[in-house]
N, C-alpha and C positions, 0 to 999 in steps of 0.2 A: 197395225200401222205399218204404211209403207217403207221398208227401209232405202238409205240412199242407192244401195245397189240395185235392188229393185227398179227403184224411177230409172235409174241409169239404163238398166237393160230395156224398160217400157220405151224408153225415148229413142235409143237404137233401133228398137222394133218398128215404132212410128214411122221414123224417117227413112227406114229401108223400104218397107210396104209403099209409102209414098212415092219413092225412088224408083221402084220397080214393079209397080201396077197394083192392083186390087188384092189380088192372091196374098197370104201373110208371109212377111219374110224375117226370118229370126237368126241370130248371130249364133252359133253353135261352135264348137272345137272344130277348127279347121275353116271356116269361113260362114258365106249366108248360105241359107236353105230357103227355098219357097215352096209352100206348100198348095195343096188343090183342094176344092172340094170333093168329098165323096158322095155317095150314093144319096146320104140323108144332106141336106141343104145348111144344117146348123153344125155339121161337122167337118172337120180338115182333116185330110191325111198326108203326112209326110212319107213319101215310098222311097226306100231305096236310099238312106242317110248312113253314110260311111262312118264306122264307131273306132275304124283301125284301118292301118295300112295295108294296102292288096299284098296277101302272104304269098308272093310269088317270087321267082329267082332265088336270089340269095335269102328271101326271107320264107322261104318253102321250109318247114319243120323248125319255126323259131316263133318264140311267144309273140304275141300281137304286140305290133308297135303302134305308136301316135298317129293318128291320123295326117294323111299328106296334104297340106293345106292348098286351095284351089281359091283362084281369082274369080271376082265377080259373083253373081247370084248362082247356086246350084238349083235347079227345078225337079223338086223331088216328087214326080210325076208317075215314075215308072218304078215298079219292083226290079230289085236287082237279079243278078245272075246269082245261081244256086252253088252248091257245092257240088264237085263231081260225085257222081253216085250211082249204084245200080240200078235204083227204081222200082218202080211196081209196076209191072206191063200189064196192059188191056187183057184181060183173060183170068189174071189172076184174082181171088177174091178183093183184097185191097185193092189193086188195078181198078177194077170195077166198081168199087164203091168210092175210092177218094180221086183217083187221078185220069181218069176217063175223057176230061175236057181240057185237061192242061197242057199247053206248052212251055218249056221251060231251058233257059240256056244255062249249061252247067260249066263252070268255071272256078280256077281256084281263087281268083278275084270275087269272093262271096263275103266279105266281113260286112255286112250293111244291117240295118233293123228300119222298122215301119213303126209309125206313131198315128194314132188316130185320137184327136182331142176336139172336146167342143169348140167350136170356132170363137166362141164368145171369150176362150180362156189364152188365144194364142198370144203370146206379150204379155200377159197378165201376172207374173209370178205370185201377186197378192192372193189369185184364186186357189192356189193351194190344192189343187185337188188330187187326189190318191190316184198310185199309178200301179199297173198291173204289168208284170213284166214275164211274159210267155217264152218259154224254151220249148220248141216241137220234139217229138218223138221221132222213132224210125230206127229204132238198134243200135243207135250209133252211127249208120252206114247210111241212111235215107233221111230225106225230109226237108224241110226250109219252112221258114215263117209267114209264107203268103198260100199255103194249100187252100184248096176250095172250100175246106171247113171254116177256115179263120178269117175272121173280120171284126173291125172295132167299133161299127156304128153303133151296136146295139150297146157295147160299154160305154161309149162317150155321150150316148143320150142317157144314160144313167149318172153321168160325172163322173166317170171312172177313164182317165187315162189309159188304153191299150197299147203296148209296146210288144212286137215281135222280132225274133231275131234270129238270123243265119249264123250257124259256125261251121267250123271245120269238122269234116265227117271220116269214117272209114281210115283208109292209111295215110289219108291227107292230115288229119285230127289229131290219132292217135297212135302214132309209129313212135317207139321208143327205140333206142340204138346206142351202142357205146361211143360211136364215133360222135354221134349228136349230142350225148352228154357230156362228151370230153369238151365241147366247144362252150359249154355254159359255167357259170360260176360257180353254182351249188352244185354240178356235176348230175344233174339229173336230164331227162328227157321225156318225149310223149307228153298225154293230156293237153294238146294245142287246143283240141276243142273246148277243154273245160277252160281252159285260161282264156279263149276268146268271150266264153260266156261271163266271167269274171270282169273281162276288159269293157263289153257291153254293159252290164249291171254298173259298173262306174263311172261308164259314159253318160249313162241315165241318171244318175245321182248328181251328176256335176251341170247337166246340161237339161233337164226335164222341167226347171222352173220356167225357163223361157216360152215352154209350149203351156204353161198353166199347172204345171204338177208340182209336189209336195216331195222334194228328194228325201223326206224323211218319213214318208208314209209309203214305201215300196213294197207290194207283195210279188211275190217270184210264185210260179205255178207252171206245170208241165203235167205230159201225161205219157205213161209208158216209157222210155228212154229220156225223154224230156223228165218225167217225175223221178228218175234215178239222176238225172242231172241235178234237181232242185235237191235230192239229199246229198249231192254232194257239195252245193253251194251254201246249203245250211251247216255243213260239216266243215267246211274250209277256214284256214284263218285269214286268207286272203280277202273274203267277203264280209268280215266281221263288221258290224254297224251301219250294214247296207240294206238289210232287211228286215221289215217290218211282221210280214204274215208269210204263210207259205202253205200253198196245195198241192198234195201229191195224189195223183191219179193215175189209176193203176201201175205204181210203180212197187207193191210191197207196201211190209213195214219193217219190222224187227224181226231176224232170224230166218232173212230171207237170202236166198243165193245172191251174193251181191257180186256185180258187175265190177266193183271196184276195189277187190280185195288182194289182188297181185301185188307185187312188192316191184320195186323199180329193176332189181337184178333180173326178174322174171321176165318181165315187161320187155327189157334190152335183150335177153336171150331169144326172147320169140321174134323181136324185130330182124337182129341179126341173123338168125335162121331162114327167116322169109326172104330177106334181102340177097343173103349168099345163094340161096337156092337160083336165084335167077341172075346173078353175076354181077350185082351190083355191091360195091366193098367200101368205096370211098365215100366221103360226102360229095365230092364233085360228081361221080358217078351217078350218085343217088340222085343229087339235084338236078342233074340234067336229063333225066328220064321224062319223057315226054307225059304230061298230065293224063293222056288218053291211055299209053301203056300200062300208067301204074293202076288206073282204073282197071283194065283189063286183067293182070295179073291179081289185082285185088278179088275179083269177082270168081277167078279161077281158083284159087287157093285162100285167100285171106281174110273172106267173109267171116266176123265173129272172133276173129284174132286179137283185133285192135280196138281197145275201149279203155276208159279212165283205170288208172293203178294207184295204189299210196306209193307217192313219190318223195314223201318226207317235207315236203315244202307246200304243194298246193294242196293235198291231201296228205294229214299227217297219220291217220286212224281211218278204220272204216266206219260208214254210219251207225252200225250197230254198236260199236265201241264209244263214238262220240255221243249216241244216245244216253246210252250207261254211265258214261263219264261226265254229263254236263255239259259237253261241250259244243252242244247244236247252237244254232242263233237262239237268240232272247226273243224268241214270235211267238204268235198265235197260229195252229196249226190245223187244217182240213184235210182229211185222207180218206180214201176210198178207193172202190173198183166198180166193176160191172157185174152182173149176175152171172154172166155167162162168158166172163174173161180169159184171157189166155191161158191161165193157170189158176188155182186156188189161191186167193192171197187173204182171204177173210181173219184167218188165225193171226197170220203175220202182222197184219193192221190192228186188232185187237191187242196183240203184243205192244205194239206202240203205245198207243193210246194207255192201255193200263199202266206203262211205265210212266210215263209222262204225268200221269195222276199220281202215282205213287211216289215221285220226287217233287209234287207240290207245286208243278209247274203250271204255267197257263193252260187251261182247258184245251183238250183236243175235239173236234168235231169229225164224226165217222158218217160216212153215208154210201149208199150203194144203189147204182143206177141200175132200175129193173126192169126198165120197158124195151120188150123184146120188139124192134123195129119192126113196121110194117112191109111187106113185099116179099118176104122169103121166110124161111123158119131159123134163120142164124139167132136170133134171139138177141139179147142184149149183148152182143159180142164187144172184144175188145176194141175200144177207140169210136163206139157206137155214140158216148155222149158227146162228142165234139160239134155235132150238128146241133146240140139243144144248147151249150155253155157259150156257144159263139152265135146261136141264134140265126142260123143258115141253112133252115131246113128247106127254104125254097130252092137251095142247090142241089139238094138231094135228088138222085130219081126216083125215091120210093115214094111212096103214096100216103105222105104224112097227112094227118087228119087234125081237125081244129082241136082235138085234145092234145094233140102234140106240141101245138103253138101255144096251148095253155102251159103244159109243162116246160117247154123251153123258158116262158115268163119267169117262173118260179125258181127254176135252175140261175137263170140271170140274174134275179134279184137276190138269190142266197150268194151266188158267186160276188157280185159286186157288193155287197152288203159286208161280204167277210173283208174285201180290198178296202172298204172304208172304215170299217170299225173292229177289224179281229172277231167278228161275232157274224153269221149268217143270217141272224135274225134281223140285224139293224138297231140303229139308234144309240146303243151303248154297248159295252161288254157284259152289261146284265141282261139275262135273257126276260125278251118281254111277252106280254099275254100274246097270245096269237090273235089275228087280226080276222074276224069273218069278212069274205067279200073283197080280199085284198087283191085276186088276181081271177078276174073274169067270174067273178061270184063264188069262187071256190075258198073252201077252208085252207088257210094256210095254217099247216101244223108248226108249232116251236120246236126248233130244232134244238134240242138239249145236247150239254156236251156228253163225250162218252168217259164215263167213271168206274171205279170200282165198285162203288156202291151202285151205278145206274147205267150198265152199259147200252148206251142208245145209239141207234142207227138208223139215220134219216133214209127211209126208202123214196127213191123218186121214180113214179110211174104214172102215167095218165090218170085222170081219177074218172073219167067214164069213156066210153067206147069202145073200140079195138085196136 
C-alpha cells in the first residue's frame, strides 16, 4: 500500500515534470533535479547531483556540510568536476587501459553523485527497487564515479538503481593536522573523504525513494581503495543501519595490511610535518594555498601519506578488529579478487569468510575473477573485472570476444542478484538449483557460500573460446 508521504512525493514529481518538460523532475535535498535519457531509452540518468556543499574556501578540510539550495530546476545532464588528483597519464599501464579517452575538469567543488534508474521508476517510491552504491578506487588519491568502465545502464535494465559518487582525495580528503583538530568539537581531523562517503550514503538513504529506490535495501560496493572504503563504511558507527549488503573487490580481507590502522596523533603528526616542510603553519595559510599548488606538493612528496585513519569517531577500530569483535554492519557479504591481482589476497579473503562462518553470521560468498583479458599478456590484472561488472566491454580497446560478453552477463546477474537478495543466485537467501540455459545457453553454476565445511570459491572465466 502506498503511504501518504509516497503519494505526496509522486504528486510533486508529476507536477514538476509537467511544468518543466518531458524529462522527469524530482525534488531532492536542495531543490529540483531533472534527469535525461541514458543510452538505453528505458533508463533515466541523473548526472552531477550535489550531495553536500562545495568544500571550498573556509570549508576546505571540513566535514561535508548540507547541500546548498538552488532555485528552479537543476538539469542533471552532465557529470561533475572531479577532485584534484595526479591522474594516470597515457603511456602508463592504467592510463592506457582506462583513461586514454577521457577529458575531465578537476576542482575542489567535487561532491556530486550520479544515479541510473529505470525510467518507469522515477517519481514512484512504491517501486522500492534495490540500490547499489559504488565507491571508486584509485589508492585514495585518484579516480571518480564516471570513469570509462563505469555505467549504470546494465544495472538499471536489471531493475537495480546504480549510484556512483565522487569524494575528496589525497591531501584534500585525508589531511589531518593539530590546527584542524583544534577547530572541531571532538578534537579530530582528517578522514574527510570517508566522511564524504558517509554523507553520500545518507543522502541516498534520504532521497533515493524519489528515484524509485528502496532506502532499506542499499548494497555498498567498491574495488581496490573503493573496497577498502567499503571496509571502512561497514566498520563505521556513523553508517550503522544504512547498509543491507556489501561487496569487497580486490581489497583483501582479514590480516591484511590496512590503510586504516594509523591513529589520530600519528595522522596529525604526519600532516604537520608535511605542511611545516612547505611553510604552511596556520589554518589561514593552509586554506589560502591554491589547489593547484597543493596538488603539486602532494605529487612531489605526499602520495601515499594521506589516507583514512582510526580517529575514534568515524573509525573507532580497524576492520580486522571490527570483524572479530562482531561490530561490522549486519549485512550479507561478497568478497573476492582477480587471479593476477596487485598482491596475493586469497588467504586474507579466506580468513574473512572463515571468521564470518565461525561467528554464525550470514554467509559470505567468495569469487575469483580468472579471465585473462585478450590483447596482451597482462592476465586477469587488478581492476580487470570492472569492464564486466558494469558491462562496458564495448568501451575497451581490447578485442573482447562473444564469450566475454556471456561472462559479463553472468557477472552482472550475480552482482545484481546480490543487490536484490543478498544472494548472488537470486530469488531468495536460500541456494537455488542451477538453471541450464539461463545465459546464452551456458550452464549457470550455483554459487555456494564459503564456509568452514565447504570453502567454495566461484571462479569467473569464459566458458569457451580464448
